[in-house]
MINUSE-222832 format. One record per residue (C-alpha): residue number from 1; residue in one letter; x, y, z. Coordinates in Angstrom, 1 decimal. Example, Ala and Ser with C-alpha at 12.3 -4.5 7.8 and 13.67 -1.06 7.14 Angstrom:
2
<pt resi="1" resn="A" east="12.3" north="-4.5" up="7.8"/>
<pt resi="2" resn="S" east="13.7" north="-1.1" up="7.1"/>
! end
This chain:
352
<pt resi="1" resn="X" east="8.3" north="-26.4" up="41.9"/>
<pt resi="2" resn="X" east="5.8" north="-24.5" up="44.1"/>
<pt resi="3" resn="X" east="7.9" north="-21.5" up="44.9"/>
<pt resi="4" resn="X" east="9.4" north="-21.4" up="41.0"/>
<pt resi="5" resn="X" east="4.9" north="-21.4" up="39.9"/>
<pt resi="6" resn="X" east="4.5" north="-19.0" up="42.7"/>
<pt resi="7" resn="X" east="7.4" north="-16.3" up="41.5"/>
<pt resi="8" resn="X" east="6.3" north="-16.9" up="37.7"/>
<pt resi="9" resn="X" east="2.5" north="-15.9" up="38.8"/>
<pt resi="10" resn="X" east="3.6" north="-13.2" up="40.5"/>
<pt resi="11" resn="X" east="5.9" north="-11.7" up="38.1"/>
<pt resi="12" resn="X" east="2.8" north="-12.5" up="35.5"/>
<pt resi="13" resn="X" east="0.4" north="-10.5" up="37.9"/>
<pt resi="14" resn="X" east="2.6" north="-7.7" up="38.4"/>
<pt resi="15" resn="X" east="3.2" north="-7.2" up="34.7"/>
<pt resi="16" resn="X" east="-0.2" north="-7.2" up="33.9"/>
<pt resi="17" resn="X" east="-0.9" north="-4.8" up="36.6"/>
<pt resi="18" resn="X" east="2.1" north="-2.6" up="35.3"/>
<pt resi="19" resn="X" east="0.3" north="-2.6" up="32.0"/>
<pt resi="20" resn="X" east="-3.2" north="-1.7" up="33.2"/>
<pt resi="21" resn="X" east="-1.5" north="1.1" up="35.1"/>
<pt resi="22" resn="X" east="-0.1" north="2.5" up="31.6"/>
<pt resi="23" resn="X" east="-2.2" north="5.4" up="29.3"/>
<pt resi="24" resn="X" east="-3.0" north="3.5" up="25.8"/>
<pt resi="25" resn="X" east="-2.3" north="5.2" up="22.8"/>
<pt resi="26" resn="X" east="-2.7" north="3.8" up="19.0"/>
<pt resi="27" resn="X" east="0.2" north="4.1" up="16.3"/>
<pt resi="28" resn="X" east="-0.1" north="4.0" up="12.6"/>
<pt resi="29" resn="X" east="2.7" north="1.5" up="11.9"/>
<pt resi="30" resn="X" east="4.0" north="1.7" up="8.4"/>
<pt resi="31" resn="X" east="7.5" north="-0.3" up="9.1"/>
<pt resi="32" resn="X" east="9.5" north="2.3" up="8.3"/>
<pt resi="33" resn="X" east="12.1" north="4.0" up="10.7"/>
<pt resi="34" resn="X" east="9.7" north="7.2" up="11.3"/>
<pt resi="35" resn="X" east="6.8" north="5.2" up="12.5"/>
<pt resi="36" resn="X" east="9.3" north="3.0" up="14.8"/>
<pt resi="37" resn="X" east="11.1" north="6.1" up="16.0"/>
<pt resi="38" resn="X" east="7.7" north="7.2" up="16.9"/>
<pt resi="39" resn="X" east="6.6" north="4.1" up="18.9"/>
<pt resi="40" resn="X" east="9.9" north="4.1" up="20.7"/>
<pt resi="41" resn="X" east="9.3" north="7.9" up="22.0"/>
<pt resi="42" resn="X" east="5.7" north="7.1" up="23.3"/>
<pt resi="43" resn="X" east="7.1" north="3.7" up="25.1"/>
<pt resi="44" resn="X" east="10.2" north="6.0" up="26.6"/>
<pt resi="45" resn="X" east="7.6" north="8.3" up="28.1"/>
<pt resi="46" resn="X" east="5.5" north="5.2" up="29.7"/>
<pt resi="47" resn="X" east="3.0" north="4.6" up="26.9"/>
<pt resi="48" resn="X" east="1.3" north="1.4" up="25.9"/>
<pt resi="49" resn="X" east="1.6" north="1.1" up="21.9"/>
<pt resi="50" resn="X" east="-1.1" north="-0.6" up="20.2"/>
<pt resi="51" resn="X" east="-0.2" north="-0.4" up="16.3"/>
<pt resi="52" resn="X" east="-2.5" north="-0.7" up="13.2"/>
<pt resi="53" resn="X" east="-1.1" north="-1.4" up="9.9"/>
<pt resi="54" resn="X" east="-2.9" north="-0.5" up="7.0"/>
<pt resi="55" resn="X" east="-3.4" north="-2.2" up="3.5"/>
<pt resi="56" resn="X" east="-4.8" north="-0.6" up="0.6"/>
<pt resi="57" resn="X" east="-5.1" north="-2.1" up="-2.9"/>
<pt resi="58" resn="X" east="-1.8" north="-0.1" up="-3.7"/>
<pt resi="59" resn="X" east="0.2" north="-0.7" up="-1.0"/>
<pt resi="60" resn="X" east="0.3" north="-3.9" up="0.4"/>
<pt resi="61" resn="X" east="3.1" north="-4.2" up="3.1"/>
<pt resi="62" resn="X" east="3.4" north="-8.2" up="2.1"/>
<pt resi="63" resn="X" east="4.4" north="-7.4" up="-1.4"/>
<pt resi="64" resn="X" east="8.2" north="-6.7" up="-0.6"/>
<pt resi="65" resn="X" east="8.0" north="-3.2" up="-2.3"/>
<pt resi="66" resn="X" east="8.5" north="-1.1" up="0.4"/>
<pt resi="67" resn="X" east="5.1" north="-0.3" up="2.1"/>
<pt resi="68" resn="X" east="5.9" north="-1.6" up="5.1"/>
<pt resi="69" resn="X" east="7.7" north="-5.3" up="4.3"/>
<pt resi="70" resn="X" east="8.0" north="-7.4" up="7.5"/>
<pt resi="71" resn="X" east="6.0" north="-5.2" up="9.6"/>
<pt resi="72" resn="X" east="5.0" north="-8.1" up="11.8"/>
<pt resi="73" resn="X" east="9.0" north="-8.5" up="12.8"/>
<pt resi="74" resn="X" east="8.9" north="-4.6" up="13.5"/>
<pt resi="75" resn="X" east="5.9" north="-4.9" up="15.7"/>
<pt resi="76" resn="X" east="7.1" north="-7.7" up="17.2"/>
<pt resi="77" resn="X" east="10.7" north="-6.2" up="17.8"/>
<pt resi="78" resn="X" east="9.0" north="-3.1" up="19.5"/>
<pt resi="79" resn="X" east="7.0" north="-5.2" up="21.7"/>
<pt resi="80" resn="X" east="3.6" north="-4.2" up="20.5"/>
<pt resi="81" resn="X" east="0.5" north="-5.6" up="19.7"/>
<pt resi="82" resn="X" east="-0.5" north="-5.3" up="15.8"/>
<pt resi="83" resn="X" east="-4.2" north="-4.8" up="14.0"/>
<pt resi="84" resn="X" east="-4.1" north="-5.0" up="10.5"/>
<pt resi="85" resn="X" east="-6.6" north="-3.2" up="8.6"/>
<pt resi="86" resn="X" east="-7.6" north="-3.5" up="4.9"/>
<pt resi="87" resn="X" east="-9.1" north="-0.4" up="3.3"/>
<pt resi="88" resn="X" east="-10.4" north="-1.8" up="-0.4"/>
<pt resi="89" resn="X" east="-13.7" north="-1.1" up="-1.9"/>
<pt resi="90" resn="X" east="-13.8" north="2.1" up="0.4"/>
<pt resi="91" resn="X" east="-10.6" north="3.2" up="-0.9"/>
<pt resi="92" resn="X" east="-11.3" north="2.4" up="-4.1"/>
<pt resi="93" resn="X" east="-14.6" north="4.7" up="-4.2"/>
<pt resi="94" resn="X" east="-12.5" north="7.4" up="-2.7"/>
<pt resi="95" resn="X" east="-9.9" north="7.6" up="-5.2"/>
<pt resi="96" resn="X" east="-12.8" north="8.3" up="-7.9"/>
<pt resi="97" resn="X" east="-12.8" north="11.8" up="-6.3"/>
<pt resi="98" resn="X" east="-10.8" north="12.7" up="-3.6"/>
<pt resi="99" resn="X" east="-11.5" north="15.6" up="-1.9"/>
<pt resi="100" resn="X" east="-8.3" north="17.3" up="-1.9"/>
<pt resi="101" resn="X" east="-7.6" north="16.0" up="-5.4"/>
<pt resi="102" resn="X" east="-4.4" north="14.4" up="-6.3"/>
<pt resi="103" resn="X" east="-0.2" north="14.7" up="-6.0"/>
<pt resi="104" resn="X" east="2.1" north="14.8" up="-9.0"/>
<pt resi="105" resn="X" east="0.5" north="10.9" up="-10.1"/>
<pt resi="106" resn="X" east="-3.1" north="9.7" up="-8.6"/>
<pt resi="107" resn="X" east="-1.9" north="9.8" up="-5.3"/>
<pt resi="108" resn="X" east="-4.6" north="11.0" up="-3.2"/>
<pt resi="109" resn="X" east="-2.2" north="11.9" up="-0.3"/>
<pt resi="110" resn="X" east="-4.2" north="13.7" up="2.1"/>
<pt resi="111" resn="X" east="-7.4" north="12.0" up="1.7"/>
<pt resi="112" resn="X" east="-5.6" north="8.6" up="1.7"/>
<pt resi="113" resn="X" east="-3.9" north="9.7" up="5.4"/>
<pt resi="114" resn="X" east="-7.3" north="10.5" up="6.6"/>
<pt resi="115" resn="X" east="-8.5" north="7.3" up="5.9"/>
<pt resi="116" resn="X" east="-5.9" north="5.9" up="7.7"/>
<pt resi="117" resn="X" east="-6.3" north="7.8" up="10.8"/>
<pt resi="118" resn="X" east="-10.1" north="7.2" up="10.2"/>
<pt resi="119" resn="X" east="-9.4" north="3.4" up="10.5"/>
<pt resi="120" resn="X" east="-6.5" north="4.2" up="13.7"/>
<pt resi="121" resn="X" east="-9.7" north="6.2" up="15.6"/>
<pt resi="122" resn="X" east="-12.2" north="3.3" up="15.3"/>
<pt resi="123" resn="X" east="-9.3" north="1.1" up="17.4"/>
<pt resi="124" resn="X" east="-8.7" north="3.9" up="19.6"/>
<pt resi="125" resn="X" east="-12.3" north="3.9" up="20.7"/>
<pt resi="126" resn="X" east="-12.2" north="0.1" up="21.1"/>
<pt resi="127" resn="X" east="-9.2" north="-0.2" up="23.3"/>
<pt resi="128" resn="X" east="-9.8" north="2.8" up="25.0"/>
<pt resi="129" resn="X" east="-6.7" north="4.8" up="23.9"/>
<pt resi="130" resn="X" east="-6.1" north="8.4" up="24.5"/>
<pt resi="131" resn="X" east="-4.6" north="9.4" up="21.1"/>
<pt resi="132" resn="X" east="-3.2" north="8.6" up="17.9"/>
<pt resi="133" resn="X" east="0.4" north="9.0" up="16.7"/>
<pt resi="134" resn="X" east="2.2" north="8.4" up="13.4"/>
<pt resi="135" resn="X" east="5.8" north="8.8" up="12.1"/>
<pt resi="136" resn="X" east="4.9" north="11.6" up="10.1"/>
<pt resi="137" resn="X" east="7.8" north="14.6" up="10.2"/>
<pt resi="138" resn="X" east="7.0" north="18.3" up="9.0"/>
<pt resi="139" resn="X" east="8.1" north="18.9" up="5.6"/>
<pt resi="140" resn="X" east="9.2" north="15.8" up="4.7"/>
<pt resi="141" resn="X" east="6.5" north="15.2" up="1.9"/>
<pt resi="142" resn="X" east="5.1" north="17.4" up="-0.3"/>
<pt resi="143" resn="X" east="1.7" north="17.0" up="-0.6"/>
<pt resi="144" resn="X" east="0.4" north="15.5" up="2.8"/>
<pt resi="145" resn="X" east="3.2" north="16.5" up="5.3"/>
<pt resi="146" resn="X" east="3.2" north="20.5" up="5.7"/>
<pt resi="147" resn="X" east="1.6" north="22.1" up="8.6"/>
<pt resi="148" resn="X" east="-1.7" north="23.0" up="6.2"/>
<pt resi="149" resn="X" east="-2.6" north="19.5" up="5.5"/>
<pt resi="150" resn="X" east="-1.7" north="18.2" up="8.7"/>
<pt resi="151" resn="X" east="-4.4" north="20.0" up="9.3"/>
<pt resi="152" resn="X" east="-7.0" north="19.3" up="6.9"/>
<pt resi="153" resn="X" east="-5.6" north="15.4" up="7.4"/>
<pt resi="154" resn="X" east="-6.9" north="16.0" up="11.2"/>
<pt resi="155" resn="X" east="-10.6" north="17.7" up="10.4"/>
<pt resi="156" resn="X" east="-11.5" north="15.1" up="7.5"/>
<pt resi="157" resn="X" east="-10.6" north="12.4" up="9.9"/>
<pt resi="158" resn="X" east="-12.7" north="14.0" up="12.8"/>
<pt resi="159" resn="X" east="-9.3" north="13.7" up="14.5"/>
<pt resi="160" resn="X" east="-8.4" north="17.5" up="15.5"/>
<pt resi="161" resn="X" east="-6.6" north="17.7" up="18.3"/>
<pt resi="162" resn="X" east="-6.3" north="14.1" up="18.7"/>
<pt resi="163" resn="X" east="-2.8" north="13.4" up="16.7"/>
<pt resi="164" resn="X" east="0.2" north="13.6" up="18.1"/>
<pt resi="165" resn="X" east="3.1" north="13.3" up="15.6"/>
<pt resi="166" resn="X" east="6.2" north="12.7" up="18.5"/>
<pt resi="167" resn="X" east="9.1" north="13.5" up="15.6"/>
<pt resi="168" resn="X" east="7.6" north="17.1" up="14.9"/>
<pt resi="169" resn="X" east="5.6" north="17.8" up="17.3"/>
<pt resi="170" resn="X" east="7.6" north="20.3" up="19.0"/>
<pt resi="171" resn="X" east="7.3" north="22.5" up="15.7"/>
<pt resi="172" resn="X" east="3.5" north="21.9" up="15.6"/>
<pt resi="173" resn="X" east="0.6" north="23.5" up="17.5"/>
<pt resi="174" resn="X" east="-0.4" north="22.0" up="20.9"/>
<pt resi="175" resn="X" east="-2.3" north="19.1" up="20.7"/>
<pt resi="176" resn="X" east="-5.0" north="18.0" up="23.4"/>
<pt resi="177" resn="X" east="-2.9" north="14.9" up="25.0"/>
<pt resi="178" resn="X" east="-0.1" north="18.1" up="25.7"/>
<pt resi="179" resn="X" east="-2.6" north="20.6" up="26.8"/>
<pt resi="180" resn="X" east="-4.1" north="17.7" up="29.4"/>
<pt resi="181" resn="X" east="-0.7" north="17.3" up="30.3"/>
<pt resi="182" resn="X" east="-0.2" north="13.6" up="29.2"/>
<pt resi="183" resn="X" east="2.8" north="14.8" up="27.2"/>
<pt resi="184" resn="X" east="5.3" north="17.5" up="27.5"/>
<pt resi="185" resn="X" east="6.7" north="19.4" up="25.0"/>
<pt resi="186" resn="X" east="10.0" north="19.0" up="26.1"/>
<pt resi="187" resn="X" east="9.8" north="15.4" up="25.3"/>
<pt resi="188" resn="X" east="8.7" north="16.1" up="21.7"/>
<pt resi="189" resn="X" east="11.0" north="16.3" up="18.6"/>
<pt resi="190" resn="X" east="11.5" north="19.0" up="16.3"/>
<pt resi="191" resn="X" east="12.4" north="17.1" up="13.3"/>
<pt resi="192" resn="X" east="11.6" north="18.9" up="9.5"/>
<pt resi="193" resn="X" east="12.1" north="18.1" up="6.2"/>
<pt resi="194" resn="X" east="13.5" north="15.2" up="3.9"/>
<pt resi="195" resn="X" east="17.3" north="14.5" up="5.9"/>
<pt resi="196" resn="X" east="17.4" north="11.7" up="7.6"/>
<pt resi="197" resn="X" east="20.5" north="12.6" up="9.9"/>
<pt resi="198" resn="X" east="18.2" north="13.5" up="13.0"/>
<pt resi="199" resn="X" east="16.3" north="10.1" up="12.7"/>
<pt resi="200" resn="X" east="19.3" north="7.8" up="12.4"/>
<pt resi="201" resn="X" east="20.9" north="9.6" up="15.6"/>
<pt resi="202" resn="X" east="17.9" north="8.8" up="17.5"/>
<pt resi="203" resn="X" east="17.8" north="5.2" up="16.0"/>
<pt resi="204" resn="X" east="21.3" north="4.8" up="17.5"/>
<pt resi="205" resn="X" east="20.0" north="6.1" up="20.8"/>
<pt resi="206" resn="X" east="17.5" north="3.9" up="20.8"/>
<pt resi="207" resn="X" east="19.4" north="0.8" up="20.1"/>
<pt resi="208" resn="X" east="18.1" north="0.4" up="16.9"/>
<pt resi="209" resn="X" east="20.4" north="-1.5" up="14.7"/>
<pt resi="210" resn="X" east="20.1" north="-1.7" up="11.0"/>
<pt resi="211" resn="X" east="17.5" north="1.0" up="10.9"/>
<pt resi="212" resn="X" east="14.8" north="0.2" up="8.2"/>
<pt resi="213" resn="X" east="14.0" north="2.1" up="5.2"/>
<pt resi="214" resn="X" east="11.2" north="4.8" up="5.2"/>
<pt resi="215" resn="X" east="7.9" north="2.7" up="5.1"/>
<pt resi="216" resn="X" east="4.4" north="3.7" up="3.5"/>
<pt resi="217" resn="X" east="5.4" north="3.3" up="-0.2"/>
<pt resi="218" resn="X" east="2.5" north="4.1" up="-2.5"/>
<pt resi="219" resn="X" east="2.2" north="2.8" up="-6.3"/>
<pt resi="220" resn="X" east="0.1" north="5.5" up="-7.0"/>
<pt resi="221" resn="X" east="3.3" north="8.1" up="-6.7"/>
<pt resi="222" resn="X" east="4.8" north="6.0" up="-9.5"/>
<pt resi="223" resn="X" east="4.6" north="7.6" up="-13.2"/>
<pt resi="224" resn="X" east="4.3" north="4.2" up="-15.0"/>
<pt resi="225" resn="X" east="1.7" north="3.1" up="-12.5"/>
<pt resi="226" resn="X" east="-0.5" north="6.4" up="-12.5"/>
<pt resi="227" resn="X" east="-0.7" north="6.3" up="-16.2"/>
<pt resi="228" resn="X" east="-2.5" north="2.9" up="-16.0"/>
<pt resi="229" resn="X" east="-4.6" north="3.6" up="-12.8"/>
<pt resi="230" resn="X" east="-5.8" north="6.8" up="-14.8"/>
<pt resi="231" resn="X" east="-6.7" north="4.8" up="-18.1"/>
<pt resi="232" resn="X" east="-8.4" north="2.1" up="-15.8"/>
<pt resi="233" resn="X" east="-11.1" north="4.7" up="-14.1"/>
<pt resi="234" resn="X" east="-11.5" north="6.7" up="-17.1"/>
<pt resi="235" resn="X" east="-12.7" north="3.5" up="-18.8"/>
<pt resi="236" resn="X" east="-14.3" north="1.8" up="-15.6"/>
<pt resi="237" resn="X" east="-16.8" north="3.5" up="-13.9"/>
<pt resi="238" resn="X" east="-16.0" north="1.3" up="-10.3"/>
<pt resi="239" resn="X" east="-13.0" north="-1.0" up="-10.8"/>
<pt resi="240" resn="X" east="-12.5" north="-3.8" up="-8.8"/>
<pt resi="241" resn="X" east="-9.7" north="-5.1" up="-6.5"/>
<pt resi="242" resn="X" east="-9.3" north="-7.6" up="-9.5"/>
<pt resi="243" resn="X" east="-8.6" north="-4.8" up="-11.9"/>
<pt resi="244" resn="X" east="-6.0" north="-3.2" up="-9.5"/>
<pt resi="245" resn="X" east="-4.2" north="-6.5" up="-9.2"/>
<pt resi="246" resn="X" east="-3.4" north="-6.7" up="-12.6"/>
<pt resi="247" resn="X" east="-2.5" north="-2.7" up="-13.1"/>
<pt resi="248" resn="X" east="0.7" north="-4.1" up="-11.0"/>
<pt resi="249" resn="X" east="1.9" north="-6.7" up="-13.6"/>
<pt resi="250" resn="X" east="2.0" north="-6.8" up="-17.3"/>
<pt resi="251" resn="X" east="2.3" north="-4.9" up="-20.5"/>
<pt resi="252" resn="X" east="-0.7" north="-3.2" up="-21.0"/>
<pt resi="253" resn="X" east="-2.7" north="-2.1" up="-24.2"/>
<pt resi="254" resn="X" east="-5.9" north="-0.3" up="-24.5"/>
<pt resi="255" resn="X" east="-7.7" north="-1.7" up="-27.6"/>
<pt resi="256" resn="X" east="-10.9" north="0.4" up="-27.7"/>
<pt resi="257" resn="X" east="-12.9" north="1.9" up="-25.0"/>
<pt resi="258" resn="X" east="-14.1" north="-1.0" up="-22.7"/>
<pt resi="259" resn="X" east="-11.3" north="-3.6" up="-24.2"/>
<pt resi="260" resn="X" east="-7.9" north="-4.3" up="-23.1"/>
<pt resi="261" resn="X" east="-4.7" north="-6.2" up="-23.6"/>
<pt resi="262" resn="X" east="-2.5" north="-7.6" up="-20.9"/>
<pt resi="263" resn="X" east="0.9" north="-9.4" up="-21.8"/>
<pt resi="264" resn="X" east="2.6" north="-11.2" up="-19.1"/>
<pt resi="265" resn="X" east="6.7" north="-10.3" up="-18.9"/>
<pt resi="266" resn="X" east="8.0" north="-13.1" up="-17.2"/>
<pt resi="267" resn="X" east="7.4" north="-16.6" up="-15.9"/>
<pt resi="268" resn="X" east="5.7" north="-15.4" up="-12.2"/>
<pt resi="269" resn="X" east="3.8" north="-12.9" up="-14.1"/>
<pt resi="270" resn="X" east="2.2" north="-15.2" up="-16.6"/>
<pt resi="271" resn="X" east="1.1" north="-17.5" up="-13.7"/>
<pt resi="272" resn="X" east="-0.1" north="-14.1" up="-11.9"/>
<pt resi="273" resn="X" east="-2.2" north="-13.4" up="-14.8"/>
<pt resi="274" resn="X" east="-3.8" north="-17.2" up="-14.7"/>
<pt resi="275" resn="X" east="-4.7" north="-16.9" up="-11.2"/>
<pt resi="276" resn="X" east="-6.8" north="-13.1" up="-12.1"/>
<pt resi="277" resn="X" east="-8.3" north="-14.0" up="-14.8"/>
<pt resi="278" resn="X" east="-12.0" north="-14.1" up="-14.9"/>
<pt resi="279" resn="X" east="-14.4" north="-16.4" up="-16.1"/>
<pt resi="280" resn="X" east="-15.4" north="-14.3" up="-19.2"/>
<pt resi="281" resn="X" east="-11.6" north="-13.3" up="-19.6"/>
<pt resi="282" resn="X" east="-9.7" north="-14.7" up="-22.9"/>
<pt resi="283" resn="X" east="-6.4" north="-16.2" up="-22.3"/>
<pt resi="284" resn="X" east="-3.8" north="-16.6" up="-24.8"/>
<pt resi="285" resn="X" east="-0.4" north="-18.3" up="-25.3"/>
<pt resi="286" resn="X" east="2.1" north="-19.7" up="-28.3"/>
<pt resi="287" resn="X" east="1.4" north="-23.2" up="-28.6"/>
<pt resi="288" resn="X" east="5.4" north="-24.0" up="-30.1"/>
<pt resi="289" resn="X" east="7.4" north="-21.3" up="-28.3"/>
<pt resi="290" resn="X" east="8.3" north="-20.0" up="-25.1"/>
<pt resi="291" resn="X" east="6.2" north="-16.6" up="-24.4"/>
<pt resi="292" resn="X" east="3.7" north="-14.7" up="-22.7"/>
<pt resi="293" resn="X" east="0.4" north="-15.8" up="-21.1"/>
<pt resi="294" resn="X" east="-2.0" north="-13.0" up="-22.6"/>
<pt resi="295" resn="X" east="-5.3" north="-11.8" up="-21.1"/>
<pt resi="296" resn="X" east="-7.8" north="-10.1" up="-23.1"/>
<pt resi="297" resn="X" east="-10.5" north="-8.6" up="-21.0"/>
<pt resi="298" resn="X" east="-13.8" north="-6.2" up="-21.6"/>
<pt resi="299" resn="X" east="-17.0" north="-6.2" up="-23.8"/>
<pt resi="300" resn="X" east="-16.9" north="-7.7" up="-27.2"/>
<pt resi="301" resn="X" east="-13.9" north="-9.1" up="-26.9"/>
<pt resi="302" resn="X" east="-14.2" north="-11.8" up="-29.9"/>
<pt resi="303" resn="X" east="-13.4" north="-9.4" up="-32.6"/>
<pt resi="304" resn="X" east="-9.6" north="-8.7" up="-31.0"/>
<pt resi="305" resn="X" east="-8.9" north="-12.2" up="-30.8"/>
<pt resi="306" resn="X" east="-6.8" north="-12.6" up="-34.0"/>
<pt resi="307" resn="X" east="-5.3" north="-9.2" up="-33.4"/>
<pt resi="308" resn="X" east="-4.3" north="-10.8" up="-29.5"/>
<pt resi="309" resn="X" east="-3.0" north="-13.7" up="-30.8"/>
<pt resi="310" resn="X" east="-0.7" north="-12.0" up="-33.2"/>
<pt resi="311" resn="X" east="0.5" north="-9.6" up="-30.4"/>
<pt resi="312" resn="X" east="1.1" north="-12.9" up="-28.4"/>
<pt resi="313" resn="X" east="3.3" north="-14.1" up="-31.1"/>
<pt resi="314" resn="X" east="5.4" north="-11.0" up="-31.1"/>
<pt resi="315" resn="X" east="6.3" north="-11.3" up="-27.8"/>
<pt resi="316" resn="X" east="7.0" north="-14.8" up="-28.1"/>
<pt resi="317" resn="X" east="10.3" north="-16.6" up="-29.1"/>
<pt resi="318" resn="X" east="8.1" north="-17.2" up="-32.7"/>
<pt resi="319" resn="X" east="10.0" north="-16.6" up="-35.5"/>
<pt resi="320" resn="X" east="9.0" north="-13.0" up="-36.8"/>
<pt resi="321" resn="X" east="8.2" north="-13.9" up="-40.3"/>
<pt resi="322" resn="X" east="6.6" north="-17.5" up="-40.2"/>
<pt resi="323" resn="X" east="3.2" north="-18.3" up="-39.3"/>
<pt resi="324" resn="X" east="2.4" north="-19.8" up="-35.8"/>
<pt resi="325" resn="X" east="-0.4" north="-21.3" up="-33.6"/>
<pt resi="326" resn="X" east="-2.0" north="-19.6" up="-30.7"/>
<pt resi="327" resn="X" east="-4.1" north="-21.4" up="-27.9"/>
<pt resi="328" resn="X" east="-7.1" north="-19.4" up="-27.2"/>
<pt resi="329" resn="X" east="-9.0" north="-20.5" up="-23.9"/>
<pt resi="330" resn="X" east="-12.5" north="-19.2" up="-22.4"/>
<pt resi="331" resn="X" east="-14.1" north="-20.8" up="-19.4"/>
<pt resi="332" resn="X" east="-13.5" north="-24.2" up="-20.5"/>
<pt resi="333" resn="X" east="-13.8" north="-23.7" up="-24.4"/>
<pt resi="334" resn="X" east="-10.3" north="-23.9" up="-26.5"/>
<pt resi="335" resn="X" east="-9.2" north="-23.4" up="-29.9"/>
<pt resi="336" resn="X" east="-6.0" north="-22.6" up="-31.7"/>
<pt resi="337" resn="X" east="-5.6" north="-19.8" up="-34.1"/>
<pt resi="338" resn="X" east="-2.6" north="-19.6" up="-37.1"/>
<pt resi="339" resn="X" east="-1.5" north="-16.2" up="-37.8"/>
<pt resi="340" resn="X" east="1.6" north="-14.5" up="-37.8"/>
<pt resi="341" resn="X" east="3.5" north="-12.3" up="-35.2"/>
<pt resi="342" resn="X" east="1.9" north="-8.5" up="-35.2"/>
<pt resi="343" resn="X" east="4.0" north="-5.8" up="-36.4"/>
<pt resi="344" resn="X" east="5.1" north="-3.1" up="-34.0"/>
<pt resi="345" resn="X" east="3.7" north="-0.5" up="-35.5"/>
<pt resi="346" resn="X" east="0.2" north="-2.1" up="-35.1"/>
<pt resi="347" resn="X" east="0.3" north="-2.3" up="-31.4"/>
<pt resi="348" resn="X" east="2.8" north="0.3" up="-30.0"/>
<pt resi="349" resn="X" east="0.6" north="3.3" up="-30.1"/>
<pt resi="350" resn="X" east="-2.1" north="1.3" up="-28.0"/>
<pt resi="351" resn="X" east="0.3" north="0.6" up="-25.1"/>
<pt resi="352" resn="X" east="-0.5" north="2.3" up="-22.1"/>
! end
């Protein structure tokens, strides 16, 4: 018993001493294959890796839509600590006027990556790490992963010379860690472009079974979502995270400058609309038939209630040519409206 305790204590102390002797690096971990391989590469070279996962209102890695889904499990499998950083209001503020503009949608990729690296920089200082790594591959993404963009990201984040991209570093200028002898160019990758062939080969060599897909998916690159986001920022000076969350669900209609109608498409969206409804919002539902939960939000919404009720019936199972009853709720008050389903021509032009 005593011997067992001694051996365990010796092993623990030895492990701690080994860990303390390692140089530390911070990894931006998306949960995808590239960032996983970047971590593995640094671990192979003897570095202790501490991971940072970034959440934004547009890329939530608990949502199951890419964005580093199951990232906690990935960090555990890699044997790295994980710190989660949420960029909320500051991210929305940046979206108003990104220094380097947008991509094909409403995606401010360069400014976004710079914000992520800034978060990583804070963690780097907290733990005394030497530099930051990421799974970025030269030329893989059109806006943010070509050499000039990578340089802009470093400058904007205040990390010039401190960002190592292990998968492509052999093709990029030497960083401070390389100049200082912490890493060697011969141990760094030379991957370029969108093909995953070399990454899959690396995964095989590292013994990674069932390699994950690419991480870091962003709703702002989606054309349909981008239209909604642009409409929101056009009509609201400073949208809230609640406004952003509503963009992810339902059918959206702009009734006038400051009035919006959102129609649930299924049971889950109906429940989410109820959860996201604010005190001054108006909720509408068909009293007699299965149908959507509808949210009316904005200024002077009262004059749009009857029209919204008719749209509610149009998307419910109500007979199309008969009068139906719609339940209308605002705060604790409720009432009923009798109306007919709207004609498609009256609302389809308002859809975002």
